[in-house]
N, C-alpha and C positions, 0 to 999 in steps of 0.2 A: 096473237088470238087468243081471247082467254077461253078457258075449259067452260063447258056447258053447264049453267047454274051456279058458278062461281060469282059472289057478290061484288059489285062496283065498287071500286074503292071512292071513298069521299074525296073531294076536292079540297086541299088545305087553302083557307081565307088567309091574305096578305096582313101580315102583322099591323098592329095599329102603331103608326109614327111615334116616334120618341127617341131616346139615347140610343144610338147603334152599339151594340154591346161589341163589337170589334173596337171601337174608339176606348171604352173603358177596359177592355182587357190589354190594350195597347199600354195603358198606364196602370195597369195592374203593380202593386207595390212588389210583387215577385218577380216583376223583370226590370231589367236595367237597361234602358235603352242606348245608353252610353258604355255597356260593356266593351264594345269593339275597341276602343281606345279614342284618345284625344283627334277629332276631325284635323285634316290637314288646314283647315281656315283658320283655325285657333293659334296654330304655329305662328301666323302672319302677325299676329299681336307682339311677338318676341321673335323677330327673325334672326337675332344675334345671340339668343339665349345659350346655345350649345358652345359659344366661344368666348362670351364674357360672364359665365358663371365660374369664376375660377375657383371658387370654396368647394363645387361638388366636385367628387371624384368621376361622377360620370355624366357625359354630356344629356341634354334633355333629349329625352325620347329614345334614349339608348338603355336597354339593360346591361347590368353590371357582367353579363355572359356574351356581350357584344351584338345581341338580337335586338331588333327593332322591335319597341313596345306591340306595334301593331301586328307584328308576324309570331308574337309568343304564345304557346300552347296555353289553350283555356285550363282553368284552375277551378277547383269546386264541384258540386254538384250542379247538374245540369237544370236549368228552368223549369219549372211544369210545363206540358204541352198546351197550345189553346187551340191546335186545329190551323191548317194552312191558312185559312183567311186570317185568322187572329195573329199569324206571324207575320202576314202578308201587310196588314195594318200596323204591325208593330213597327215594320220595317218604313212604310210610309211615314209615320207619326215620328220617329227618330231622324229621318231625313228632312222633315219638316224643323222640328227643333234646331237641327244642326246649322238649317240656313237661315234661321232666325238669329243664332246664336254669331255666326258668320259675320251678319249683317252688322249687329250691333257691336262685335269685336273691331270690325272694320271701321266702323264710324268713330268708336274710340280711337282708334289710330289715327284717324285724319283729322279730329276736333279735338281729343283731349291730349293727343301727342304723347301717348303713354307707350309707345311701341320703340322702334328703331331710332325715331329722330332722337327720343330721349336718351339713350343709350350711345348714340354717336356724340351726342352734346356730353355726356358723362367721359366719353374717352379723350374728347377734345381738352375737357378739365383736366383730366388726367396728365394729358402731356404737358398742358400747360404748368402743371405744377411741377413736373419732372423737370422744363425748362428754366422756372422760376428757381427751383433749386440750386440747378447748375450754376445759375446767374449768380445768387449770392455766394456760392463757393468761390467763383474766381472773379467776384468783386464787381458784377455788374448789377444793374437795378431789377426787381422783378418785372415780369410784362405786364402789359395791359390786354384790354379785350382786344385791341387791334394786332397785338404780337409783343415780343421782347422788345425793351428798350434800354440801349446799353450806357452806360454810365459815359460820361465823358472823359476823355484822358485825365483833367484835372481832377475831377470828382474821384474817380478810381484812385489817383494817386494821393488825394487828400483822407482816404481811408487806412484805418487800421484792419489787419486780419488775424484770427487766431493761428498762434501756432507756440508750441512749447518753448521752454527758455533750455530744457536738458533734452529736447528731443534728439535722436540719432537714428538716421534714415538709412534706407539700403545702401548709399554709396554708388547706385547706379545712377547713370544721368542720360538724358534725352536732350538731344540737340532741336533747339527751337528753330522749325521749318522756313524757310524764305530767306530773303536777302535785303539789305537796306543799304543802298549805293552810298559812297561818298560824296556828300554835297559841295565840299571845296577842292582847291588845286593846290593845297599844301603838300607836306609829307603824308602820305597814306599810311595808315594802319590797319590791316584787317583783323577781327576779332570774330570768334562764334560764342554763342550764348548758349550754355549747358543750363538744364535745371534738374535737380534732383528729382526723382521718380518718389509720389507719394506726399509730396508736399500740401497738394492742395493750393497751391495760389498759383496765381494767373501767370503764365510763363510769357504770353504774347504783351503782356503789359510790362513786364519785366524788360523783355527785349526791347520795347518802344521806347521806355524810360532810357535804357543805356545810349540808344542812338542819338535820342534828342539832347539828352545832358552833354554827351562827348562832344556833339558837334555845335553846341551853344557857342555864342561870341562870348560867353564869359567864362567859357570852360579851356579846356587845353587845346581847341581850334583857335583860340584868341588871335585873331589879327591875320587869319588865314596860314598859320603856322603850320597847323596840322589838320588832317581830316580823318575821318572814322568810316569802315564800312564794314556792315555786319555779312559774314559770308555763311553758308551752311554745309559745304562740302570744300574738300581741298585743305592744304595746312595756312590755319592762321597764325597770325604774328603772336597771339594770345587768345586765352579762352575765359571768358568773363562767367564765373560759376556760382548759381545760387544754391545754396547746399542748408541742411539742416546744421544746428550748433555741433553736434557730434562729429558729422562728416568734415565740415569746415575744420573742426580742430586736428582731426587725422592728416588733413592735406596741409596745413600751416605747419604741423610737425615734421614734414618732409624738409623742409627749409628751416628747421630749427626755431620755431615762432610757436610760443603758447598762448592760445586763444580763448583759453577756458577761463582765464581770469578777466572778468567784466565782458564775456561772451560777445567778444569783437570779430570783426573779418581780417582780412590781411592779402597781401600778395604773396602768394608762394612762389618767390623768385625761381627757386631749384627746379621748379614744374612751369608746364604751360598755364597753369592755374592761377587767376585773380579770383580768391573765394569772397563771396559776400556772402555773411550770416543770414540765413533766412528769418531768424528770430527776429533780430534788429530790423531787416527789410518789410517785417511784417508789423512788428510792434512799437520800433522806435526806440528813442532814448529819453531820459529824464532831463539831459540837457537842452533837449529840442522842443519837449512839452507834446503841444497837439500841431506842431509844425511838420507834420510827417512826410509832406512832400519834399520840403527842402532838406530834411534829415535824409531822405532816399538820395537826391541830388548829390549831397556832399558824400555819402557812402562812396558812390562811384566814382567821383572824382578824387576823393583821396586816396583811395586803391590803385587807380588806373596812374595817380601821380607816383606811387610808388614803382608801377611797373615801368613808366618812363624815366626812372632816378631820382626822383626827388625824396627827402627824407623828411621827418618832423621837426616842426617849428613851433614857436609858440607864438602869441600875442605880446607886445610890448609896451602897449600904449592903452591907458585905462580909458574904456568906453569905446575902444577901437573893435573892428571887425577881425574876429580869430581868422587866421590864415587857414585855408583848406587843408594845408597838410598839417595841423594841429591835431591831436587825439580829440576830438569832439564827442566823441561818444563818451568818452571818460571825464572830461573836465572842459569849462568854459572859461572860468575865472581861476586863477592860479597865481600864487604868491603875493596877494592883496590886489592884483589887477583885475579890474573887470572888463569882460570881453563880451562881445556880442556874437550869436551864431552866425555861422557864413558857409555855404555851400560852394562857392566859385573861387577858382583861381584868380580870376580878373575880375571881382565883383562890380567894378565901375564901368567896365564896357559898355 
């Protein structure tokens, strides 16, 4: 109830329709509608950002002090007040813009493949690069889009591999896992294959070459007289060892042999080890040229021949095959006699 004689207040007329000040206030340059932090929807565009950005010291969305950015204390002077309605519409506008951005980002992820799919593909490419590097290191062909493709045995045996002529390794050996049963019924010899650590050569290829070479009919298994079996545990008859030039020299010296001249291999008869010089295995010799596969077969047959009791001989017919027990790494021709390289004890079998 009004006091008697008090003037009647005038009713305000509705404002003329036009731009609503609350919307103008909501986008005033003094306000930052994104000050609250990146909306969760924006993170969907880079779902793996916190685990794939290895160059950054702090994962995306986390401060250096361990707090989530959305939970960080506000900094700087407060924004000028706009009144309750202004703040309400500011929130509405911010939510609207956030929703639009989320739709746009989601569309980019689905249509442009700019999010996790791309990063997943990048990770696959990196894994393939690692596999290809490993394949090149152990003599296998780089992978294709459908996966890695290994070289055939013949292809791998026909390639040379990098290894220094003066390398001296750790002197520590790893036995190549697995067994390869003797295929024949002749006198059986068991052997283990050891490879010096750190050579960077394909140990399994070496082990496969030993088994295939020794049991070839042209080798010491000729006519079923002998058969050879690779074992992994237990006591073998001998140990075929692939080692650096320096380590080879150390083991050969135990049997009074000097392999430093011409950088050769040996059967260290006073020990269990038949030493194959890894430099020769990897690089071959001038006497065999590009015939690295045949040269490797000769290395195996020659040194195992010593273990079986055979000594050095030379060819005695011009134009004939050099005997496998000739020192073919050092020479093929001798005393005016021209010989041909030969990796087999029984080449005509």
